[in-house]
PyMOL Python script that loads the backbone (N, CA, C, O; Angstrom):
from pymol import cmd

cmd.read_pdbstr("""\
ATOM      1  N   MET A   1       0.847  -1.183   0.000  1.00  0.00           N
ATOM      2  CA  MET A   1       0.000   0.000   0.000  1.00  0.00           C
ATOM      3  C   MET A   1       0.884   1.234   0.000  1.00  0.00           C
ATOM      4  O   MET A   1       1.866   1.295   0.739  1.00  0.00           O
ATOM      5  N   HIS A   2       0.548   2.209  -0.814  1.00  0.00           N
ATOM      6  CA  HIS A   2       1.306   3.455  -0.884  1.00  0.00           C
ATOM      7  C   HIS A   2       0.384   4.620  -0.578  1.00  0.00           C
ATOM      8  O   HIS A   2      -0.741   4.691  -1.074  1.00  0.00           O
ATOM      9  N   GLY A   3       0.871   5.517   0.235  1.00  0.00           N
ATOM     10  CA  GLY A   3       0.125   6.746   0.480  1.00  0.00           C
ATOM     11  C   GLY A   3       0.547   7.781  -0.535  1.00  0.00           C
ATOM     12  O   GLY A   3       1.711   8.181  -0.558  1.00  0.00           O
ATOM     13  N   THR A   4      -0.358   8.218  -1.366  1.00  0.00           N
ATOM     14  CA  THR A   4      -0.041   9.208  -2.397  1.00  0.00           C
ATOM     15  C   THR A   4      -1.324   9.914  -2.817  1.00  0.00           C
ATOM     16  O   THR A   4      -2.425   9.491  -2.464  1.00  0.00           O
ATOM     17  N   VAL A   5      -1.171  10.963  -3.551  1.00  0.00           N
ATOM     18  CA  VAL A   5      -2.315  11.661  -4.107  1.00  0.00           C
ATOM     19  C   VAL A   5      -2.838  10.826  -5.273  1.00  0.00           C
ATOM     20  O   VAL A   5      -2.136  10.651  -6.269  1.00  0.00           O
ATOM     21  N   THR A   6      -4.030  10.324  -5.165  1.00  0.00           N
ATOM     22  CA  THR A   6      -4.547   9.419  -6.196  1.00  0.00           C
ATOM     23  C   THR A   6      -4.862  10.136  -7.497  1.00  0.00           C
ATOM     24  O   THR A   6      -4.910   9.495  -8.547  1.00  0.00           O
ATOM     25  N   GLY A   7      -5.077  11.428  -7.464  1.00  0.00           N
ATOM     26  CA  GLY A   7      -5.396  12.173  -8.679  1.00  0.00           C
ATOM     27  C   GLY A   7      -4.308  12.083  -9.730  1.00  0.00           C
ATOM     28  O   GLY A   7      -4.576  12.268 -10.917  1.00  0.00           O
ATOM     29  N   ASN A   8      -3.080  11.801  -9.308  1.00  0.00           N
ATOM     30  CA  ASN A   8      -1.980  11.666 -10.254  1.00  0.00           C
ATOM     31  C   ASN A   8      -1.907  10.274 -10.879  1.00  0.00           C
ATOM     32  O   ASN A   8      -1.210  10.078 -11.875  1.00  0.00           O
ATOM     33  N   HIS A   9      -2.620   9.308 -10.303  1.00  0.00           N
ATOM     34  CA  HIS A   9      -2.467   7.925 -10.732  1.00  0.00           C
ATOM     35  C   HIS A   9      -3.749   7.268 -11.220  1.00  0.00           C
ATOM     36  O   HIS A   9      -3.704   6.165 -11.765  1.00  0.00           O
ATOM     37  N   ILE A  10      -4.862   7.906 -11.041  1.00  0.00           N
ATOM     38  CA  ILE A  10      -6.140   7.357 -11.492  1.00  0.00           C
ATOM     39  C   ILE A  10      -6.831   8.411 -12.344  1.00  0.00           C
ATOM     40  O   ILE A  10      -7.082   9.528 -11.892  1.00  0.00           O
ATOM     41  N   LYS A  11      -7.133   8.041 -13.578  1.00  0.00           N
ATOM     42  CA  LYS A  11      -7.816   8.968 -14.495  1.00  0.00           C
ATOM     43  C   LYS A  11      -9.164   8.372 -14.888  1.00  0.00           C
ATOM     44  O   LYS A  11      -9.263   7.188 -15.211  1.00  0.00           O
ATOM     45  N   PHE A  12     -10.178   9.194 -14.858  1.00  0.00           N
ATOM     46  CA  PHE A  12     -11.529   8.769 -15.224  1.00  0.00           C
ATOM     47  C   PHE A  12     -11.933   9.434 -16.532  1.00  0.00           C
ATOM     48  O   PHE A  12     -11.682  10.620 -16.745  1.00  0.00           O
ATOM     49  N   LYS A  13     -12.565   8.650 -17.407  1.00  0.00           N
ATOM     50  CA  LYS A  13     -13.115   9.186 -18.642  1.00  0.00           C
ATOM     51  C   LYS A  13     -14.442   8.472 -18.866  1.00  0.00           C
ATOM     52  O   LYS A  13     -14.482   7.313 -19.279  1.00  0.00           O
ATOM     53  N   GLY A  14     -15.502   9.174 -18.592  1.00  0.00           N
ATOM     54  CA  GLY A  14     -16.819   8.551 -18.684  1.00  0.00           C
ATOM     55  C   GLY A  14     -16.927   7.426 -17.674  1.00  0.00           C
ATOM     56  O   GLY A  14     -16.749   7.634 -16.473  1.00  0.00           O
ATOM     57  N   GLU A  15     -17.218   6.237 -18.167  1.00  0.00           N
ATOM     58  CA  GLU A  15     -17.337   5.075 -17.301  1.00  0.00           C
ATOM     59  C   GLU A  15     -16.031   4.281 -17.203  1.00  0.00           C
ATOM     60  O   GLU A  15     -16.010   3.207 -16.601  1.00  0.00           O
ATOM     61  N   HIS A  16     -14.955   4.787 -17.778  1.00  0.00           N
ATOM     62  CA  HIS A  16     -13.700   4.055 -17.851  1.00  0.00           C
ATOM     63  C   HIS A  16     -12.664   4.649 -16.906  1.00  0.00           C
ATOM     64  O   HIS A  16     -12.679   5.842 -16.602  1.00  0.00           O
ATOM     65  N   ILE A  17     -11.761   3.777 -16.450  1.00  0.00           N
ATOM     66  CA  ILE A  17     -10.696   4.178 -15.531  1.00  0.00           C
ATOM     67  C   ILE A  17      -9.354   3.793 -16.151  1.00  0.00           C
ATOM     68  O   ILE A  17      -9.209   2.697 -16.693  1.00  0.00           O
ATOM     69  N   THR A  18      -8.373   4.694 -16.072  1.00  0.00           N
ATOM     70  CA  THR A  18      -7.000   4.391 -16.455  1.00  0.00           C
ATOM     71  C   THR A  18      -6.141   4.499 -15.208  1.00  0.00           C
ATOM     72  O   THR A  18      -6.154   5.519 -14.520  1.00  0.00           O
ATOM     73  N   LEU A  19      -5.389   3.432 -14.919  1.00  0.00           N
ATOM     74  CA  LEU A  19      -4.486   3.422 -13.769  1.00  0.00           C
ATOM     75  C   LEU A  19      -3.071   3.693 -14.256  1.00  0.00           C
ATOM     76  O   LEU A  19      -2.588   3.043 -15.183  1.00  0.00           O
ATOM     77  N   ILE A  20      -2.418   4.647 -13.632  1.00  0.00           N
ATOM     78  CA  ILE A  20      -1.052   5.017 -13.990  1.00  0.00           C
ATOM     79  C   ILE A  20      -0.143   4.506 -12.870  1.00  0.00           C
ATOM     80  O   ILE A  20      -0.427   4.748 -11.697  1.00  0.00           O
ATOM     81  N   PRO A  21       0.956   3.799 -13.210  1.00  0.00           N
ATOM     82  CA  PRO A  21       1.810   3.190 -12.184  1.00  0.00           C
ATOM     83  C   PRO A  21       2.326   4.201 -11.157  1.00  0.00           C
ATOM     84  O   PRO A  21       2.605   5.355 -11.482  1.00  0.00           O
ATOM     85  N   ILE A  22       2.445   3.738  -9.914  1.00  0.00           N
ATOM     86  CA  ILE A  22       2.989   4.580  -8.840  1.00  0.00           C
ATOM     87  C   ILE A  22       4.494   4.723  -9.016  1.00  0.00           C
ATOM     88  O   ILE A  22       5.035   5.824  -8.919  1.00  0.00           O
ATOM     89  N   ARG A  23       5.159   3.618  -9.273  1.00  0.00           N
ATOM     90  CA  ARG A  23       6.606   3.640  -9.466  1.00  0.00           C
ATOM     91  C   ARG A  23       6.909   3.720 -10.954  1.00  0.00           C
ATOM     92  O   ARG A  23       6.422   2.911 -11.744  1.00  0.00           O
ATOM     93  N   HIS A  24       7.710   4.698 -11.324  1.00  0.00           N
ATOM     94  CA  HIS A  24       8.103   4.838 -12.713  1.00  0.00           C
ATOM     95  C   HIS A  24       9.444   5.548 -12.785  1.00  0.00           C
ATOM     96  O   HIS A  24       9.902   6.116 -11.794  1.00  0.00           O
ATOM     97  N   LEU A  25      10.067   5.518 -13.941  1.00  0.00           N
ATOM     98  CA  LEU A  25      11.420   6.056 -14.119  1.00  0.00           C
ATOM     99  C   LEU A  25      11.458   7.422 -14.778  1.00  0.00           C
ATOM    100  O   LEU A  25      12.537   7.916 -15.108  1.00  0.00           O
ATOM    101  N   GLU A  26      10.325   8.032 -14.973  1.00  0.00           N
ATOM    102  CA  GLU A  26      10.304   9.348 -15.600  1.00  0.00           C
ATOM    103  C   GLU A  26      11.123  10.319 -14.755  1.00  0.00           C
ATOM    104  O   GLU A  26      10.942  10.389 -13.540  1.00  0.00           O
ATOM    105  N   GLY A  27      12.008  11.055 -15.384  1.00  0.00           N
ATOM    106  CA  GLY A  27      12.859  12.007 -14.673  1.00  0.00           C
ATOM    107  C   GLY A  27      14.109  11.385 -14.080  1.00  0.00           C
ATOM    108  O   GLY A  27      14.811  12.043 -13.312  1.00  0.00           O
ATOM    109  N   ILE A  28      14.410  10.124 -14.416  1.00  0.00           N
ATOM    110  CA  ILE A  28      15.567   9.441 -13.831  1.00  0.00           C
ATOM    111  C   ILE A  28      16.877  10.137 -14.202  1.00  0.00           C
ATOM    112  O   ILE A  28      17.793  10.204 -13.382  1.00  0.00           O
ATOM    113  N   LYS A  29      16.974  10.651 -15.422  1.00  0.00           N
ATOM    114  CA  LYS A  29      18.201  11.345 -15.839  1.00  0.00           C
ATOM    115  C   LYS A  29      18.419  12.599 -14.995  1.00  0.00           C
ATOM    116  O   LYS A  29      19.543  12.893 -14.587  1.00  0.00           O
ATOM    117  N   THR A  30      17.351  13.324 -14.739  1.00  0.00           N
ATOM    118  CA  THR A  30      17.434  14.536 -13.924  1.00  0.00           C
ATOM    119  C   THR A  30      17.896  14.214 -12.505  1.00  0.00           C
ATOM    120  O   THR A  30      18.582  15.021 -11.878  1.00  0.00           O
ATOM    121  N   LEU A  31      17.530  13.062 -12.005  1.00  0.00           N
ATOM    122  CA  LEU A  31      17.940  12.637 -10.671  1.00  0.00           C
ATOM    123  C   LEU A  31      19.352  12.073 -10.661  1.00  0.00           C
ATOM    124  O   LEU A  31      20.164  12.445  -9.814  1.00  0.00           O
ATOM    125  N   LEU A  32      19.649  11.175 -11.599  1.00  0.00           N
ATOM    126  CA  LEU A  32      20.915  10.451 -11.562  1.00  0.00           C
ATOM    127  C   LEU A  32      22.139  11.309 -11.854  1.00  0.00           C
ATOM    128  O   LEU A  32      23.171  11.147 -11.203  1.00  0.00           O
ATOM    129  N   GLN A  33      22.044  12.213 -12.814  1.00  0.00           N
ATOM    130  CA  GLN A  33      23.244  12.969 -13.185  1.00  0.00           C
ATOM    131  C   GLN A  33      23.835  13.767 -12.020  1.00  0.00           C
ATOM    132  O   GLN A  33      25.040  13.667 -11.792  1.00  0.00           O
ATOM    133  N   PRO A  34      23.056  14.550 -11.274  1.00  0.00           N
ATOM    134  CA  PRO A  34      23.683  15.253 -10.152  1.00  0.00           C
ATOM    135  C   PRO A  34      24.122  14.316  -9.027  1.00  0.00           C
ATOM    136  O   PRO A  34      25.118  14.592  -8.358  1.00  0.00           O
ATOM    137  N   VAL A  35      23.403  13.219  -8.805  1.00  0.00           N
ATOM    138  CA  VAL A  35      23.795  12.274  -7.756  1.00  0.00           C
ATOM    139  C   VAL A  35      25.132  11.618  -8.098  1.00  0.00           C
ATOM    140  O   VAL A  35      26.018  11.528  -7.248  1.00  0.00           O
ATOM    141  N   ILE A  36      25.276  11.160  -9.344  1.00  0.00           N
ATOM    142  CA  ILE A  36      26.533  10.534  -9.763  1.00  0.00           C
ATOM    143  C   ILE A  36      27.664  11.557  -9.761  1.00  0.00           C
ATOM    144  O   ILE A  36      28.773  11.259  -9.318  1.00  0.00           O
ATOM    145  N   ASN A  37      27.389  12.749 -10.251  1.00  0.00           N
ATOM    146  CA  ASN A  37      28.398  13.810 -10.280  1.00  0.00           C
ATOM    147  C   ASN A  37      28.897  14.123  -8.867  1.00  0.00           C
ATOM    148  O   ASN A  37      30.101  14.236  -8.639  1.00  0.00           O
ATOM    149  N   TYR A  38      27.975  14.260  -7.933  1.00  0.00           N
ATOM    150  CA  TYR A  38      28.350  14.549  -6.546  1.00  0.00           C
ATOM    151  C   TYR A  38      29.112  13.375  -5.939  1.00  0.00           C
ATOM    152  O   TYR A  38      30.048  13.580  -5.167  1.00  0.00           O
ATOM    153  N   SER A  39      28.726  12.162  -6.276  1.00  0.00           N
ATOM    154  CA  SER A  39      29.424  10.970  -5.771  1.00  0.00           C
ATOM    155  C   SER A  39      30.875  10.947  -6.254  1.00  0.00           C
ATOM    156  O   SER A  39      31.787  10.660  -5.478  1.00  0.00           O
ATOM    157  N   PHE A  40      31.088  11.250  -7.539  1.00  0.00           N
ATOM    158  CA  PHE A  40      32.456  11.324  -8.053  1.00  0.00           C
ATOM    159  C   PHE A  40      33.247  12.425  -7.346  1.00  0.00           C
ATOM    160  O   PHE A  40      34.422  12.246  -7.025  1.00  0.00           O
ATOM    161  N   TYR A  41      32.608  13.541  -7.111  1.00  0.00           N
ATOM    162  CA  TYR A  41      33.260  14.658  -6.420  1.00  0.00           C
ATOM    163  C   TYR A  41      33.715  14.244  -5.017  1.00  0.00           C
ATOM    164  O   TYR A  41      34.861  14.485  -4.637  1.00  0.00           O
ATOM    165  N   ILE A  42      32.821  13.626  -4.258  1.00  0.00           N
ATOM    166  CA  ILE A  42      33.151  13.183  -2.898  1.00  0.00           C
ATOM    167  C   ILE A  42      34.251  12.119  -2.939  1.00  0.00           C
ATOM    168  O   ILE A  42      35.180  12.147  -2.132  1.00  0.00           O
ATOM    169  N   TYR A  43      34.140  11.186  -3.881  1.00  0.00           N
ATOM    170  CA  TYR A  43      35.145  10.130  -3.991  1.00  0.00           C
ATOM    171  C   TYR A  43      36.520  10.720  -4.286  1.00  0.00           C
ATOM    172  O   TYR A  43      37.521  10.275  -3.724  1.00  0.00           O
ATOM    173  N   ARG A  44      36.571  11.731  -5.175  1.00  0.00           N
ATOM    174  CA  ARG A  44      37.859  12.370  -5.478  1.00  0.00           C
ATOM    175  C   ARG A  44      38.447  13.049  -4.247  1.00  0.00           C
ATOM    176  O   ARG A  44      39.662  13.010  -4.048  1.00  0.00           O
ATOM    177  N   ILE A  45      37.619  13.663  -3.426  1.00  0.00           N
ATOM    178  CA  ILE A  45      38.105  14.302  -2.202  1.00  0.00           C
ATOM    179  C   ILE A  45      38.691  13.252  -1.255  1.00  0.00           C
ATOM    180  O   ILE A  45      39.786  13.425  -0.721  1.00  0.00           O
ATOM    181  N   ILE A  46      37.944  12.161  -1.054  1.00  0.00           N
ATOM    182  CA  ILE A  46      38.413  11.092  -0.164  1.00  0.00           C
ATOM    183  C   ILE A  46      39.694  10.466  -0.712  1.00  0.00           C
ATOM    184  O   ILE A  46      40.653  10.244   0.028  1.00  0.00           O
ATOM    185  N   LEU A  47      39.700  10.184  -2.010  1.00  0.00           N
ATOM    186  CA  LEU A  47      40.882   9.608  -2.639  1.00  0.00           C
ATOM    187  C   LEU A  47      42.091  10.539  -2.501  1.00  0.00           C
ATOM    188  O   LEU A  47      43.195  10.085  -2.196  1.00  0.00           O
ATOM    189  N   GLY A  48      41.883  11.825  -2.723  1.00  0.00           N
ATOM    190  CA  GLY A  48      42.965  12.795  -2.601  1.00  0.00           C
ATOM    191  C   GLY A  48      43.520  12.881  -1.189  1.00  0.00           C
ATOM    192  O   GLY A  48      44.700  13.175  -1.001  1.00  0.00           O
ATOM    193  N   HIS A  49      42.692  12.632  -0.214  1.00  0.00           N
ATOM    194  CA  HIS A  49      43.140  12.689   1.179  1.00  0.00           C
ATOM    195  C   HIS A  49      43.882  11.423   1.592  1.00  0.00           C
ATOM    196  O   HIS A  49      44.949  11.499   2.202  1.00  0.00           O
ATOM    197  N   PHE A  50      43.326  10.264   1.264  1.00  0.00           N
ATOM    198  CA  PHE A  50      43.880   9.010   1.744  1.00  0.00           C
ATOM    199  C   PHE A  50      44.833   8.319   0.762  1.00  0.00           C
ATOM    200  O   PHE A  50      45.753   7.621   1.189  1.00  0.00           O
ATOM    201  N   ARG A  51      44.626   8.505  -0.543  1.00  0.00           N
ATOM    202  CA  ARG A  51      45.468   7.854  -1.549  1.00  0.00           C
ATOM    203  C   ARG A  51      45.744   8.828  -2.696  1.00  0.00           C
ATOM    204  O   ARG A  51      45.340   8.566  -3.829  1.00  0.00           O
ATOM    205  N   PRO A  52      46.409   9.921  -2.430  1.00  0.00           N
ATOM    206  CA  PRO A  52      46.593  10.946  -3.465  1.00  0.00           C
ATOM    207  C   PRO A  52      47.295  10.431  -4.725  1.00  0.00           C
ATOM    208  O   PRO A  52      47.084  10.969  -5.812  1.00  0.00           O
ATOM    209  N   SER A  53      48.117   9.408  -4.590  1.00  0.00           N
ATOM    210  CA  SER A  53      48.807   8.885  -5.773  1.00  0.00           C
ATOM    211  C   SER A  53      47.846   8.188  -6.739  1.00  0.00           C
ATOM    212  O   SER A  53      48.203   7.955  -7.894  1.00  0.00           O
ATOM    213  N   GLU A  54      46.641   7.853  -6.290  1.00  0.00           N
ATOM    214  CA  GLU A  54      45.651   7.182  -7.134  1.00  0.00           C
ATOM    215  C   GLU A  54      44.726   8.166  -7.863  1.00  0.00           C
ATOM    216  O   GLU A  54      43.946   7.760  -8.725  1.00  0.00           O
ATOM    217  N   SER A  55      44.810   9.443  -7.523  1.00  0.00           N
ATOM    218  CA  SER A  55      43.906  10.438  -8.118  1.00  0.00           C
ATOM    219  C   SER A  55      44.024  10.492  -9.633  1.00  0.00           C
ATOM    220  O   SER A  55      43.016  10.576 -10.335  1.00  0.00           O
ATOM    221  N   GLU A  56      45.238  10.444 -10.135  1.00  0.00           N
ATOM    222  CA  GLU A  56      45.446  10.497 -11.590  1.00  0.00           C
ATOM    223  C   GLU A  56      44.856   9.252 -12.272  1.00  0.00           C
ATOM    224  O   GLU A  56      44.249   9.357 -13.338  1.00  0.00           O
ATOM    225  N   ASN A  57      45.033   8.088 -11.663  1.00  0.00           N
ATOM    226  CA  ASN A  57      44.459   6.860 -12.227  1.00  0.00           C
ATOM    227  C   ASN A  57      42.929   6.926 -12.239  1.00  0.00           C
ATOM    228  O   ASN A  57      42.294   6.492 -13.200  1.00  0.00           O
ATOM    229  N   PHE A  58      42.352   7.461 -11.188  1.00  0.00           N
ATOM    230  CA  PHE A  58      40.897   7.596 -11.115  1.00  0.00           C
ATOM    231  C   PHE A  58      40.400   8.518 -12.225  1.00  0.00           C
ATOM    232  O   PHE A  58      39.415   8.209 -12.894  1.00  0.00           O
ATOM    233  N   ALA A  59      41.070   9.638 -12.420  1.00  0.00           N
ATOM    234  CA  ALA A  59      40.684  10.593 -13.468  1.00  0.00           C
ATOM    235  C   ALA A  59      40.790   9.942 -14.847  1.00  0.00           C
ATOM    236  O   ALA A  59      39.908  10.126 -15.686  1.00  0.00           O
ATOM    237  N   ARG A  60      41.845   9.194 -15.085  1.00  0.00           N
ATOM    238  CA  ARG A  60      42.036   8.524 -16.375  1.00  0.00           C
ATOM    239  C   ARG A  60      40.943   7.464 -16.594  1.00  0.00           C
ATOM    240  O   ARG A  60      40.395   7.350 -17.690  1.00  0.00           O
ATOM    241  N   LYS A  61      40.640   6.705 -15.562  1.00  0.00           N
ATOM    242  CA  LYS A  61      39.610   5.672 -15.672  1.00  0.00           C
ATOM    243  C   LYS A  61      38.240   6.308 -15.955  1.00  0.00           C
ATOM    244  O   LYS A  61      37.446   5.776 -16.730  1.00  0.00           O
ATOM    245  N   TYR A  62      37.982   7.438 -15.323  1.00  0.00           N
ATOM    246  CA  TYR A  62      36.720   8.138 -15.578  1.00  0.00           C
ATOM    247  C   TYR A  62      36.619   8.512 -17.058  1.00  0.00           C
ATOM    248  O   TYR A  62      35.600   8.257 -17.701  1.00  0.00           O
ATOM    249  N   VAL A  63      37.665   9.109 -17.584  1.00  0.00           N
ATOM    250  CA  VAL A  63      37.646   9.564 -18.979  1.00  0.00           C
ATOM    251  C   VAL A  63      37.545   8.390 -19.944  1.00  0.00           C
ATOM    252  O   VAL A  63      36.785   8.450 -20.910  1.00  0.00           O
ATOM    253  N   THR A  64      38.294   7.337 -19.698  1.00  0.00           N
ATOM    254  CA  THR A  64      38.349   6.231 -20.662  1.00  0.00           C
ATOM    255  C   THR A  64      37.196   5.237 -20.533  1.00  0.00           C
ATOM    256  O   THR A  64      36.820   4.612 -21.525  1.00  0.00           O
ATOM    257  N   GLU A  65      36.625   5.073 -19.336  1.00  0.00           N
ATOM    258  CA  GLU A  65      35.632   4.021 -19.143  1.00  0.00           C
ATOM    259  C   GLU A  65      34.244   4.492 -18.709  1.00  0.00           C
ATOM    260  O   GLU A  65      33.241   3.903 -19.111  1.00  0.00           O
ATOM    261  N   TRP A  66      34.176   5.527 -17.911  1.00  0.00           N
ATOM    262  CA  TRP A  66      32.896   5.871 -17.285  1.00  0.00           C
ATOM    263  C   TRP A  66      32.199   7.075 -17.895  1.00  0.00           C
ATOM    264  O   TRP A  66      30.969   7.107 -17.930  1.00  0.00           O
ATOM    265  N   ARG A  67      32.938   8.063 -18.374  1.00  0.00           N
ATOM    266  CA  ARG A  67      32.327   9.320 -18.814  1.00  0.00           C
ATOM    267  C   ARG A  67      31.280   9.102 -19.910  1.00  0.00           C
ATOM    268  O   ARG A  67      30.189   9.669 -19.847  1.00  0.00           O
ATOM    269  N   LYS A  68      31.606   8.285 -20.907  1.00  0.00           N
ATOM    270  CA  LYS A  68      30.670   8.055 -22.000  1.00  0.00           C
ATOM    271  C   LYS A  68      29.360   7.466 -21.476  1.00  0.00           C
ATOM    272  O   LYS A  68      28.282   7.890 -21.892  1.00  0.00           O
ATOM    273  N   ARG A  69      29.444   6.501 -20.574  1.00  0.00           N
ATOM    274  CA  ARG A  69      28.242   5.901 -19.990  1.00  0.00           C
ATOM    275  C   ARG A  69      27.472   6.909 -19.152  1.00  0.00           C
ATOM    276  O   ARG A  69      26.246   6.984 -19.226  1.00  0.00           O
ATOM    277  N   PHE A  70      28.193   7.675 -18.362  1.00  0.00           N
ATOM    278  CA  PHE A  70      27.570   8.671 -17.503  1.00  0.00           C
ATOM    279  C   PHE A  70      26.815   9.723 -18.316  1.00  0.00           C
ATOM    280  O   PHE A  70      25.710  10.123 -17.949  1.00  0.00           O
ATOM    281  N   LEU A  71      27.408  10.163 -19.407  1.00  0.00           N
ATOM    282  CA  LEU A  71      26.783  11.197 -20.233  1.00  0.00           C
ATOM    283  C   LEU A  71      25.685  10.652 -21.147  1.00  0.00           C
ATOM    284  O   LEU A  71      24.965  11.432 -21.770  1.00  0.00           O
ATOM    285  N   SER A  72      25.546   9.327 -21.236  1.00  0.00           N
ATOM    286  CA  SER A  72      24.553   8.758 -22.138  1.00  0.00           C
ATOM    287  C   SER A  72      23.335   8.185 -21.400  1.00  0.00           C
ATOM    288  O   SER A  72      22.622   7.345 -21.950  1.00  0.00           O
ATOM    289  N   ILE A  73      23.094   8.624 -20.181  1.00  0.00           N
ATOM    290  CA  ILE A  73      21.895   8.193 -19.457  1.00  0.00           C
ATOM    291  C   ILE A  73      20.680   8.692 -20.238  1.00  0.00           C
ATOM    292  O   ILE A  73      20.596   9.869 -20.588  1.00  0.00           O
ATOM    293  N   LYS A  74      19.767   7.810 -20.499  1.00  0.00           N
ATOM    294  CA  LYS A  74      18.596   8.132 -21.309  1.00  0.00           C
ATOM    295  C   LYS A  74      17.460   8.696 -20.466  1.00  0.00           C
ATOM    296  O   LYS A  74      17.303   8.366 -19.291  1.00  0.00           O
ATOM    297  N   ASN A  75      16.680   9.548 -21.099  1.00  0.00           N
ATOM    298  CA  ASN A  75      15.424   9.983 -20.489  1.00  0.00           C
ATOM    299  C   ASN A  75      14.393   8.882 -20.676  1.00  0.00           C
ATOM    300  O   ASN A  75      14.442   8.143 -21.659  1.00  0.00           O
ATOM    301  N   VAL A  76      13.475   8.771 -19.751  1.00  0.00           N
ATOM    302  CA  VAL A  76      12.393   7.799 -19.854  1.00  0.00           C
ATOM    303  C   VAL A  76      11.092   8.574 -19.948  1.00  0.00           C
ATOM    304  O   VAL A  76      10.829   9.482 -19.159  1.00  0.00           O
ATOM    305  N   GLU A  77      10.293   8.202 -20.921  1.00  0.00           N
ATOM    306  CA  GLU A  77       8.998   8.841 -21.097  1.00  0.00           C
ATOM    307  C   GLU A  77       7.938   7.754 -21.184  1.00  0.00           C
ATOM    308  O   GLU A  77       8.100   6.781 -21.921  1.00  0.00           O
ATOM    309  N   TYR A  78       6.877   7.914 -20.450  1.00  0.00           N
ATOM    310  CA  TYR A  78       5.783   6.946 -20.471  1.00  0.00           C
ATOM    311  C   TYR A  78       4.655   7.474 -21.343  1.00  0.00           C
ATOM    312  O   TYR A  78       4.319   8.658 -21.314  1.00  0.00           O
ATOM    313  N   ARG A  79       4.091   6.578 -22.105  1.00  0.00           N
ATOM    314  CA  ARG A  79       2.895   6.899 -22.875  1.00  0.00           C
ATOM    315  C   ARG A  79       1.816   5.930 -22.417  1.00  0.00           C
ATOM    316  O   ARG A  79       1.943   4.716 -22.576  1.00  0.00           O
ATOM    317  N   ILE A  80       0.786   6.466 -21.865  1.00  0.00           N
ATOM    318  CA  ILE A  80      -0.324   5.653 -21.378  1.00  0.00           C
ATOM    319  C   ILE A  80      -1.278   5.404 -22.547  1.00  0.00           C
ATOM    320  O   ILE A  80      -1.821   6.346 -23.123  1.00  0.00           O
ATOM    321  N   LYS A  81      -1.472   4.158 -22.886  1.00  0.00           N
ATOM    322  CA  LYS A  81      -2.363   3.782 -23.973  1.00  0.00           C
ATOM    323  C   LYS A  81      -3.732   3.513 -23.378  1.00  0.00           C
ATOM    324  O   LYS A  81      -3.889   2.635 -22.530  1.00  0.00           O
ATOM    325  N   THR A  82      -4.700   4.253 -23.816  1.00  0.00           N
ATOM    326  CA  THR A  82      -6.043   4.099 -23.268  1.00  0.00           C
ATOM    327  C   THR A  82      -6.995   3.615 -24.344  1.00  0.00           C
ATOM    328  O   THR A  82      -7.584   4.404 -25.082  1.00  0.00           O
ATOM    329  N   GLU A  83      -7.130   2.315 -24.416  1.00  0.00           N
ATOM    330  CA  GLU A  83      -8.102   1.710 -25.311  1.00  0.00           C
ATOM    331  C   GLU A  83      -9.182   1.066 -24.447  1.00  0.00           C
ATOM    332  O   GLU A  83      -8.905   0.146 -23.677  1.00  0.00           O
ATOM    333  N   PHE A  84     -10.362   1.536 -24.574  1.00  0.00           N
ATOM    334  CA  PHE A  84     -11.460   1.020 -23.761  1.00  0.00           C
ATOM    335  C   PHE A  84     -12.297   0.038 -24.564  1.00  0.00           C
ATOM    336  O   PHE A  84     -12.664   0.301 -25.709  1.00  0.00           O
ATOM    337  N   LEU A  85     -12.589  -1.085 -23.950  1.00  0.00           N
ATOM    338  CA  LEU A  85     -13.421  -2.097 -24.589  1.00  0.00           C
ATOM    339  C   LEU A  85     -14.882  -1.814 -24.273  1.00  0.00           C
ATOM    340  O   LEU A  85     -15.218  -1.412 -23.158  1.00  0.00           O
ATOM    341  N   ASP A  86     -15.742  -2.023 -25.250  1.00  0.00           N
ATOM    342  CA  ASP A  86     -17.171  -1.830 -25.028  1.00  0.00           C
ATOM    343  C   ASP A  86     -17.835  -3.143 -24.635  1.00  0.00           C
ATOM    344  O   ASP A  86     -19.044  -3.179 -24.406  1.00  0.00           O
TER     345      ASP A  86
END
""", "prot")
cmd.dss("prot")
cmd.show_as("cartoon", "prot")
cmd.util.cbc("prot")
cmd.orient("prot")
């Protein structure tokens, strides 16, 4: 059971009802990019403090392996198909 505003998840049209999922990924890119960016920032600070000799390797690994994936996070868009049977 989830407590939420039902107006966002239940749509009425005449005698028909459309249910929209409570959990969805819309806006995931907007959420993930700053979270991942901040995580890398914090990790670099910790690495610089405890293992400064590894900072250059971390930066190189980011550029060669992670940056492309990080920058290619896709947006998710939902399309609710409403076909009512008579």
